[in-house]
Biopython code that builds the backbone (N, CA, C, O; Angstrom):
import numpy as np
from Bio.PDB.StructureBuilder import StructureBuilder

atoms = [
    (1, "UNK", "N", (-11.996, -2.520, 10.364)),
    (1, "UNK", "CA", (-11.250, -3.778, 10.522)),
    (1, "UNK", "C", (-11.860, -4.840, 9.604)),
    (1, "UNK", "O", (-13.066, -5.084, 9.630)),
    (2, "UNK", "N", (-11.020, -5.452, 8.811)),
    (2, "UNK", "CA", (-11.522, -6.489, 7.889)),
    (2, "UNK", "C", (-11.149, -7.872, 8.396)),
    (2, "UNK", "O", (-9.974, -8.229, 8.472)),
    (3, "UNK", "N", (-12.176, -8.645, 8.740)),
    (3, "UNK", "CA", (-11.913, -10.001, 9.240)),
    (3, "UNK", "C", (-12.718, -10.995, 8.417)),
    (3, "UNK", "O", (-13.801, -11.414, 8.825)),
    (4, "UNK", "N", (-12.188, -11.370, 7.255)),
    (4, "UNK", "CA", (-12.929, -12.313, 6.394)),
    (4, "UNK", "C", (-11.995, -13.413, 5.913)),
    (4, "UNK", "O", (-11.029, -13.129, 5.204)),
    (5, "UNK", "N", (-12.257, -14.640, 6.274)),
    (5, "UNK", "CA", (-11.419, -15.775, 5.846)),
    (5, "UNK", "C", (-11.559, -16.013, 4.348)),
    (5, "UNK", "O", (-12.593, -16.486, 3.876)),
    (6, "UNK", "N", (-10.514, -15.683, 3.612)),
    (6, "UNK", "CA", (-10.561, -15.850, 2.149)),
    (6, "UNK", "C", (-10.498, -17.327, 1.787)),
    (6, "UNK", "O", (-11.163, -17.774, 0.853)),
    (7, "UNK", "N", (-9.702, -18.074, 2.525)),
    (7, "UNK", "CA", (-9.568, -19.507, 2.222)),
    (7, "UNK", "C", (-9.678, -20.312, 3.512)),
    (7, "UNK", "O", (-9.330, -19.817, 4.585)),
    (8, "UNK", "N", (-10.158, -21.544, 3.415)),
    (8, "UNK", "CA", (-10.303, -22.406, 4.597)),
    (8, "UNK", "C", (-8.962, -22.986, 5.037)),
    (8, "UNK", "O", (-8.844, -24.189, 5.270)),
    (9, "UNK", "N", (-7.960, -22.128, 5.148)),
    (9, "UNK", "CA", (-6.630, -22.612, 5.539)),
    (9, "UNK", "C", (-6.093, -21.777, 6.699)),
    (9, "UNK", "O", (-6.470, -20.616, 6.862)),
    (10, "UNK", "N", (-5.231, -22.360, 7.486)),
    (10, "UNK", "CA", (-4.665, -21.636, 8.634)),
    (10, "UNK", "C", (-3.645, -20.605, 8.158)),
    (10, "UNK", "O", (-3.424, -19.600, 8.833)),
    (11, "UNK", "N", (-3.029, -20.841, 7.017)),
    (11, "UNK", "CA", (-2.026, -19.892, 6.510)),
    (11, "UNK", "C", (-2.677, -18.547, 6.201)),
    (11, "UNK", "O", (-2.090, -17.492, 6.443)),
    (12, "UNK", "N", (-3.875, -18.594, 5.674)),
    (12, "UNK", "CA", (-4.572, -17.343, 5.356)),
    (12, "UNK", "C", (-4.954, -16.618, 6.630)),
    (12, "UNK", "O", (-4.849, -15.394, 6.716)),
    (13, "UNK", "N", (-5.397, -17.380, 7.620)),
    (13, "UNK", "CA", (-5.786, -16.761, 8.895)),
    (13, "UNK", "C", (-4.574, -16.123, 9.570)),
    (13, "UNK", "O", (-4.677, -15.052, 10.169)),
    (14, "UNK", "N", (-3.427, -16.790, 9.467)),
    (14, "UNK", "CA", (-2.199, -16.255, 10.091)),
    (14, "UNK", "C", (-1.855, -14.905, 9.457)),
    (14, "UNK", "O", (-1.475, -13.965, 10.155)),
    (15, "UNK", "N", (-1.987, -14.816, 8.156)),
    (15, "UNK", "CA", (-1.655, -13.571, 7.459)),
    (15, "UNK", "C", (-2.626, -12.472, 7.855)),
    (15, "UNK", "O", (-2.231, -11.328, 8.081)),
    (16, "UNK", "N", (-3.916, -12.836, 7.937)),
    (16, "UNK", "CA", (-4.939, -11.853, 8.312)),
    (16, "UNK", "C", (-4.705, -11.356, 9.735)),
    (16, "UNK", "O", (-4.814, -10.161, 10.012)),
    (17, "UNK", "N", (-4.384, -12.277, 10.623)),
    (17, "UNK", "CA", (-4.175, -11.903, 12.031)),
    (17, "UNK", "C", (-2.966, -10.985, 12.156)),
    (17, "UNK", "O", (-2.944, -10.091, 13.003)),
    (18, "UNK", "N", (-1.960, -11.206, 11.313)),
    (18, "UNK", "CA", (-0.749, -10.371, 11.397)),
    (18, "UNK", "C", (-0.982, -9.015, 10.740)),
    (18, "UNK", "O", (-0.364, -8.018, 11.114)),
    (19, "UNK", "N", (-1.873, -8.989, 9.764)),
    (19, "UNK", "CA", (-2.132, -7.729, 9.061)),
    (19, "UNK", "C", (-3.078, -6.844, 9.855)),
    (19, "UNK", "O", (-2.978, -5.619, 9.799)),
    (20, "UNK", "N", (-3.990, -7.452, 10.591)),
    (20, "UNK", "CA", (-4.966, -6.677, 11.373)),
    (20, "UNK", "C", (-4.264, -5.817, 12.435)),
    (20, "UNK", "O", (-4.474, -4.604, 12.461)),
    (21, "UNK", "N", (-3.442, -6.404, 13.306)),
    (21, "UNK", "CA", (-2.765, -5.623, 14.346)),
    (21, "UNK", "C", (-1.807, -4.595, 13.758)),
    (21, "UNK", "O", (-1.670, -3.498, 14.299)),
    (22, "UNK", "N", (-1.161, -4.929, 12.686)),
    (22, "UNK", "CA", (-0.203, -3.996, 12.072)),
    (22, "UNK", "C", (-0.941, -2.760, 11.557)),
    (22, "UNK", "O", (-0.395, -1.656, 11.564)),
    (23, "UNK", "N", (-2.177, -2.950, 11.113)),
    (23, "UNK", "CA", (-2.938, -1.816, 10.564)),
    (23, "UNK", "C", (-3.636, -1.061, 11.699)),
    (23, "UNK", "O", (-3.895, 0.137, 11.587)),
    (24, "UNK", "N", (-3.931, -1.753, 12.762)),
    (24, "UNK", "CA", (-4.631, -1.116, 13.886)),
    (24, "UNK", "C", (-3.656, -0.254, 14.694)),
    (24, "UNK", "O", (-4.040, 0.796, 15.208)),
    (25, "UNK", "N", (-2.422, -0.684, 14.805)),
    (25, "UNK", "CA", (-1.420, 0.047, 15.595)),
    (25, "UNK", "C", (-1.257, 1.493, 15.072)),
    (25, "UNK", "O", (-1.380, 2.434, 15.856)),
    (26, "UNK", "N", (-0.988, 1.684, 13.791)),
    (26, "UNK", "CA", (-0.808, 3.049, 13.272)),
    (26, "UNK", "C", (-2.105, 3.855, 13.331)),
    (26, "UNK", "O", (-2.075, 5.067, 13.544)),
    (27, "UNK", "N", (-3.226, 3.197, 13.146)),
    (27, "UNK", "CA", (-4.514, 3.903, 13.172)),
    (27, "UNK", "C", (-4.795, 4.418, 14.577)),
    (27, "UNK", "O", (-5.263, 5.544, 14.744)),
    (28, "UNK", "N", (-4.518, 3.611, 15.576)),
    (28, "UNK", "CA", (-4.766, 4.030, 16.967)),
    (28, "UNK", "C", (-3.813, 5.159, 17.357)),
    (28, "UNK", "O", (-4.190, 6.065, 18.101)),
    (29, "UNK", "N", (-2.606, 5.106, 16.864)),
    (29, "UNK", "CA", (-1.621, 6.144, 17.213)),
    (29, "UNK", "C", (-2.034, 7.484, 16.606)),
    (29, "UNK", "O", (-1.847, 8.535, 17.218)),
    (30, "UNK", "N", (-2.589, 7.439, 15.414)),
    (30, "UNK", "CA", (-3.016, 8.670, 14.754)),
    (30, "UNK", "C", (-4.176, 9.304, 15.508)),
    (30, "UNK", "O", (-4.284, 10.527, 15.600)),
    (31, "UNK", "N", (-5.044, 8.448, 16.045)),
    (31, "UNK", "CA", (-6.213, 8.950, 16.779)),
    (31, "UNK", "C", (-5.742, 9.496, 18.125)),
    (31, "UNK", "O", (-6.556, 9.972, 18.917)),
]
sb = StructureBuilder()
sb.init_structure("model")
sb.init_model(0)
sb.init_chain("A")
sb.init_seg("    ")
for serial, (resi, resn, name, xyz) in enumerate(atoms, 1):
    if name == "N":
        sb.init_residue(resn, " ", resi, " ")
    sb.init_atom(name, np.array(xyz, "f"), 0.0, 1.0, " ", f" {name:<3s}", serial, name[0])
structure = sb.get_structure()
C-alpha cells in the first residue's frame, strides 16, 4: 500500500484515497 502525499493539497489526498481502496479490493479478492 502506497500512502505518500505528493503535494500539500487535498486534491492529491482525495486521489490517493480513491486509488488505495480500488487497488486493495482486487488484491484482497485474489488472495
